[in-house]
C-alpha positions as CSV (number, residue, x, y, z in Angstrom):
1,M,-60.1,-87.7,14.9
2,A,-58.8,-90.3,17.1
3,C,-56.4,-90.0,20.3
4,I,-53.0,-91.2,19.1
5,E,-51.9,-94.2,21.3
6,R,-48.6,-95.5,19.4
7,I,-46.4,-94.4,16.9
8,Y,-44.4,-97.8,15.8
9,S,-41.8,-96.3,13.7
10,V,-39.7,-94.1,12.2
11,S,-38.6,-94.3,8.6
12,A,-35.7,-91.5,7.7
13,L,-34.6,-90.6,4.1
14,I,-31.0,-90.1,4.5
15,G,-28.0,-88.7,2.3
16,G,-28.3,-87.4,-1.2
17,N,-30.1,-88.7,-4.1
18,K,-27.5,-91.0,-5.8
19,C,-27.9,-94.7,-6.4
20,N,-25.4,-97.0,-7.9
21,G,-28.3,-99.1,-9.3
22,N,-30.7,-98.1,-12.1
23,C,-34.1,-99.9,-11.7
24,R,-36.8,-99.2,-13.9
25,F,-39.4,-99.7,-11.5
26,C,-37.6,-97.7,-8.7
27,A,-40.8,-95.6,-6.7
28,A,-38.0,-93.8,-4.8
29,K,-36.8,-91.8,-8.1
30,S,-39.6,-89.4,-7.6
31,L,-38.5,-88.6,-4.3
32,R,-35.0,-87.8,-5.4
33,P,-35.2,-83.7,-6.1
34,Q,-36.2,-83.0,-2.7
35,A,-32.8,-84.5,-1.5
36,K,-31.0,-81.1,-3.2
37,D,-33.3,-78.6,-1.0
38,G,-33.1,-79.6,2.4
39,D,-31.5,-77.6,5.2
40,S,-29.2,-79.8,7.1
41,Q,-29.6,-78.2,10.4
42,R,-33.4,-78.4,9.9
43,Y,-33.4,-81.9,8.7
44,W,-31.4,-83.1,11.7
45,R,-33.6,-81.3,14.2
46,N,-36.6,-82.7,12.9
47,Y,-35.1,-86.1,12.6
48,A,-34.2,-86.5,16.1
49,A,-37.7,-84.9,17.1
50,A,-39.6,-87.6,15.1
51,I,-37.1,-90.5,17.1
52,K,-38.2,-88.9,20.7
53,L,-41.7,-88.4,19.6
54,S,-42.2,-92.1,18.0
55,A,-40.3,-93.8,21.5
56,R,-42.8,-91.6,23.6
57,Y,-45.4,-93.3,21.8
58,G,-44.2,-97.0,22.1
59,G,-42.1,-96.9,18.9
60,W,-39.8,-100.0,18.6
61,S,-38.2,-99.5,14.9
62,L,-35.9,-97.0,13.0
63,S,-35.5,-97.4,9.3
64,L,-32.6,-95.6,7.3
65,T,-33.2,-95.5,3.7
66,S,-33.0,-93.0,0.6
67,S,-34.0,-92.1,-2.3
68,G,-30.8,-93.1,-3.7
69,E,-28.9,-95.6,-2.3
70,P,-27.8,-94.9,1.6
71,T,-24.5,-96.9,1.5
72,V,-23.1,-94.6,-1.2
73,D,-23.2,-91.7,1.0
74,P,-21.6,-93.6,4.2
75,E,-21.0,-90.3,6.1
76,A,-24.9,-89.7,6.0
77,V,-25.4,-93.3,7.4
78,T,-23.2,-92.6,10.1
79,K,-24.3,-89.1,10.9
80,A,-28.2,-90.5,11.3
81,L,-26.9,-93.2,13.4
82,D,-24.8,-90.7,15.6
83,V,-28.1,-88.5,16.1
84,Y,-29.9,-91.6,17.1
85,Q,-27.2,-92.6,19.5
86,G,-27.8,-89.2,21.1
87,C,-31.4,-89.7,21.3
88,A,-31.0,-93.0,22.7
89,K,-28.9,-91.9,25.4
90,Q,-31.6,-89.1,26.6
91,G,-34.0,-92.5,26.6
92,A,-35.4,-92.7,22.9
93,Y,-34.3,-96.0,22.2
94,F,-35.3,-98.7,19.6
95,P,-34.8,-102.4,19.9
96,N,-34.6,-102.5,16.1
97,V,-32.6,-100.0,14.0
98,N,-32.4,-101.1,10.3
99,L,-30.3,-100.0,7.3
100,F,-32.3,-100.6,4.0
101,T,-30.2,-101.4,0.9
102,N,-29.6,-102.6,-2.4
103,G,-26.5,-104.5,-1.2
104,I,-23.9,-103.5,-3.8
105,L,-21.3,-102.1,-2.0
106,L,-21.8,-104.5,0.9
107,G,-20.2,-107.1,-1.4
108,D,-17.0,-105.3,-1.1
109,D,-14.8,-106.3,1.9
110,A,-12.9,-103.1,2.3
111,F,-16.1,-100.9,2.7
112,C,-17.6,-103.5,5.0
113,D,-14.4,-103.3,7.1
114,E,-14.3,-99.5,7.3
115,W,-18.0,-98.9,7.7
116,L,-20.0,-101.4,9.3
117,P,-17.9,-101.8,12.9
118,R,-18.5,-98.0,13.0
119,W,-22.4,-98.4,12.4
120,R,-23.0,-101.5,14.5
121,E,-21.0,-99.6,17.5
122,L,-23.4,-96.6,16.8
123,G,-26.6,-99.0,17.2
124,L,-27.1,-100.5,14.1
125,T,-29.1,-103.9,14.9
126,N,-30.0,-104.9,11.2
127,I,-29.3,-104.5,7.5
128,A,-32.1,-105.3,4.9
129,V,-30.8,-106.3,1.6
130,S,-33.4,-105.6,-1.2
131,I,-33.7,-108.9,-3.6
132,H,-35.6,-108.9,-6.5
133,S,-34.8,-112.5,-7.7
134,V,-33.0,-115.0,-6.0
135,D,-31.3,-116.1,-9.7
136,Q,-28.2,-114.0,-9.4
137,A,-28.2,-113.0,-13.1
138,K,-32.0,-111.6,-12.9
139,Q,-31.0,-109.9,-9.5
140,T,-28.3,-108.2,-11.9
141,A,-30.6,-107.4,-14.4
142,A,-33.3,-105.8,-12.2
143,Y,-30.5,-103.0,-11.0
144,G,-29.3,-102.5,-14.4
145,L,-26.1,-103.7,-13.6
146,T,-23.5,-105.7,-15.2
147,R,-22.7,-107.3,-12.2
148,Y,-24.1,-107.8,-8.7
149,P,-22.1,-109.1,-6.1
150,D,-22.5,-112.8,-4.7
151,F,-25.2,-113.0,-2.2
152,R,-23.1,-115.4,-0.3
153,D,-20.4,-112.4,-0.1
154,I,-22.7,-109.8,1.0
155,F,-24.7,-112.0,3.4
156,Q,-21.3,-113.1,4.8
157,N,-19.8,-109.5,5.2
158,I,-22.9,-108.5,7.4
159,R,-22.8,-111.2,9.5
160,R,-19.0,-111.5,10.4
161,H,-19.4,-107.7,11.7
162,G,-22.2,-108.9,14.1
163,I,-24.9,-107.2,12.4
164,G,-28.4,-109.1,11.8
165,L,-29.3,-110.0,8.5
166,R,-32.6,-109.1,6.8
167,V,-33.8,-109.7,3.4
168,T,-36.4,-107.5,1.4
169,L,-38.0,-109.9,-1.0
170,L,-39.8,-107.5,-3.3
171,L,-42.8,-108.7,-5.2
172,R,-42.8,-107.5,-8.9
173,K,-45.0,-108.7,-11.7
174,G,-43.0,-111.3,-14.0
175,E,-40.6,-112.3,-10.9
176,V,-41.8,-113.2,-7.5
177,D,-45.5,-112.3,-7.9
178,D,-47.6,-115.3,-6.8
179,A,-47.5,-118.3,-4.2
180,A,-45.3,-120.5,-6.5
181,S,-42.5,-118.0,-7.0
182,Y,-42.7,-116.8,-3.7
183,A,-42.3,-120.1,-2.0
184,Q,-39.4,-121.0,-4.3
185,A,-37.6,-117.7,-3.7
186,V,-38.6,-118.4,0.3
187,Y,-37.1,-121.9,-0.1
188,V,-33.7,-120.5,-1.8
189,L,-33.3,-117.8,0.9
190,T,-33.8,-120.1,3.8
191,E,-32.2,-123.4,2.7
192,G,-29.7,-122.2,0.3
193,Y,-28.4,-118.9,2.0
194,E,-29.5,-119.5,5.5
195,V,-31.9,-116.4,5.9
196,D,-34.1,-116.5,8.3
197,N,-36.0,-113.1,8.6
198,I,-38.0,-112.0,5.3
199,T,-39.9,-109.1,4.4
200,S,-42.4,-108.9,1.6
201,W,-44.1,-105.8,-0.1
202,P,-45.4,-105.2,-3.6
203,V,-43.9,-103.1,-5.6
204,G,-45.7,-99.8,-6.3
205,N,-45.7,-96.0,-6.6
206,A,-44.6,-93.7,-3.9
207,D,-48.1,-92.6,-3.2
208,G,-49.4,-96.3,-2.7
209,S,-51.0,-96.4,-6.2
210,R,-50.5,-99.8,-8.4
211,N,-48.2,-99.5,-11.5
212,E,-47.5,-101.8,-14.7
213,F,-44.7,-103.6,-12.0
214,T,-47.4,-104.4,-9.2
215,P,-47.9,-108.1,-9.0
216,S,-52.0,-108.9,-9.8
217,R,-54.5,-108.9,-7.1
218,W,-54.7,-112.8,-7.6
219,G,-51.2,-113.4,-7.4
220,M,-51.2,-111.3,-4.3
221,F,-54.2,-113.4,-2.9
222,T,-52.5,-116.8,-3.4
223,I,-49.1,-115.6,-1.7
224,R,-51.2,-114.8,1.4
225,R,-53.0,-118.1,0.9
226,W,-50.0,-120.1,0.9
227,L,-48.7,-118.3,4.2
228,H,-52.1,-119.0,5.5
229,K,-51.8,-122.7,4.8
230,N,-48.2,-123.4,5.5
231,A,-47.1,-120.9,7.7
232,K,-48.2,-120.1,11.5
233,M,-49.3,-116.2,12.0
234,C,-47.2,-114.5,15.2
235,H,-49.1,-111.7,14.9
236,G,-51.1,-109.3,12.5
237,H,-50.2,-105.8,11.8
238,A,-52.8,-103.1,12.9
239,W,-52.4,-101.4,9.5
240,G,-52.5,-104.7,7.5
241,G,-50.4,-108.2,6.9
242,G,-48.5,-109.8,9.3
243,V,-45.7,-111.8,10.8
244,Y,-45.4,-115.7,10.2
245,D,-43.4,-118.7,11.4
246,W,-42.3,-120.9,8.7
247,H,-40.1,-123.5,10.2
248,G,-38.4,-121.4,12.5
249,N,-38.2,-118.4,9.9
250,I,-39.8,-114.9,10.2
251,L,-41.8,-114.2,6.9
252,R,-43.3,-110.8,7.1
253,L,-45.9,-109.7,4.3
254,T,-46.8,-105.7,4.5
255,D,-48.2,-103.1,2.2
256,Y,-45.2,-100.8,0.7
257,V,-47.2,-97.8,1.6
258,T,-49.9,-97.2,4.0
259,R,-52.0,-94.1,4.0
260,H,-52.5,-92.5,7.3
261,D,-56.0,-92.9,8.7
262,P,-56.9,-90.2,11.2
263,K,-59.7,-92.2,12.7
264,K,-57.3,-94.8,13.8
265,D,-55.7,-94.3,17.2
266,F,-52.0,-95.4,15.8
267,V,-49.5,-94.2,13.1
268,R,-47.6,-96.9,11.4
269,Q,-44.6,-94.5,11.1
270,L,-43.3,-91.1,10.8
271,V,-41.7,-90.4,7.7
272,V,-38.5,-88.0,7.6
273,F,-38.1,-86.9,4.0
274,Q,-34.8,-85.4,2.7
275,D,-36.3,-81.8,3.0
276,G,-36.7,-81.9,6.5
277,T,-40.6,-82.4,6.5
278,V,-41.9,-85.1,8.9
279,A,-45.3,-86.9,7.9
280,Y,-47.4,-89.5,9.3
281,S,-47.2,-91.8,6.2
282,W,-45.1,-91.9,2.4
283,I,-48.2,-90.3,1.1
284,R,-47.5,-86.4,2.2
285,K,-50.4,-84.7,1.4
286,G,-52.6,-84.1,4.4
287,A,-50.8,-86.1,6.7
288,L,-48.0,-83.5,8.1
289,C,-46.5,-83.6,11.4
290,L,-43.4,-81.2,11.2
291,K,-42.4,-78.8,8.4
C-alpha cells in the first residue's frame, strides 16, 4: 500500500434518478436504483467530508453529475453547491466546480434565468454539456428525443450568465470513433460554436469495461495519434491521457473510469454515490472510503 499524496478531485452523484433523455448506451442507468435508498443527512455529511478530504490533499476540481440528469432536480444542484460553499468558507475551496449535463433544459431561457445566477453565486464555474454528435439530428436521436435544443441557444445561455462553457465530446462507435470523425467534431465545435474547452472519453460500462458502443482500440489509437501529431501536449494525467493545446483550444482525452490502484500515491477522484457511499473510484468494490 502506497501513502496517498494527492486526491485530485471529487465527483458527486446528486439528486434523484430521473432523466429527460433516453440514451441506449447510458452507463449511469445501472446506478439509478441506489438513488432511492440514500439517507439525505448521511449523504450530505459524507459529501462534505469528501470535499474537505480532497482539498486537504491538493484537490482542484468538484464535479456534479447524476445517475439521471442533474438539472431535472435543480434544487439538488443548489443544495450541493450550497454545501460546497460552506466547505469553501472553511478552506476547502476548488478552482473548478463543474456541472455535467445533457444540456436539454439549458436551451430554455426561463430555466437558465432562474437557476444559473444562483448556481454561479454559489461557486459554479463551468457547465460541461455532453455532445454525442455535432449534427443536431444525430444528437437528438442519441438522446432518444424528438427535439434537442439548438447548440447555439444552450451555449449562449451558459455564457450570458458568466459561467464557463465546456463540452464533453463522447466517443462512441458509429459516431465519433476515430481520428477523422474526432477531428471533424473538434473543428465544428471550435470554429462553428467557438467552444475552446473539449473533454473526450470513450463510452463504456460503469465498471470501466467495454461494451458494444465503445470505439475500437484501433479507433482510439488513431485519435491519440492525431492529437500527438496535430496538438501540443500541455501535461499528462497520472492516470492516463492528457491535456493538449490545439490552436489555442483545450482538448482533453481521458478514460471514463479509472480503477483505483492502491500501489499508487494518488487518487484520481473520490466518488460520492447517491446512497452516501464514498469510494476511491467509480468501481466501488474494494475501494470504499466512507460508508
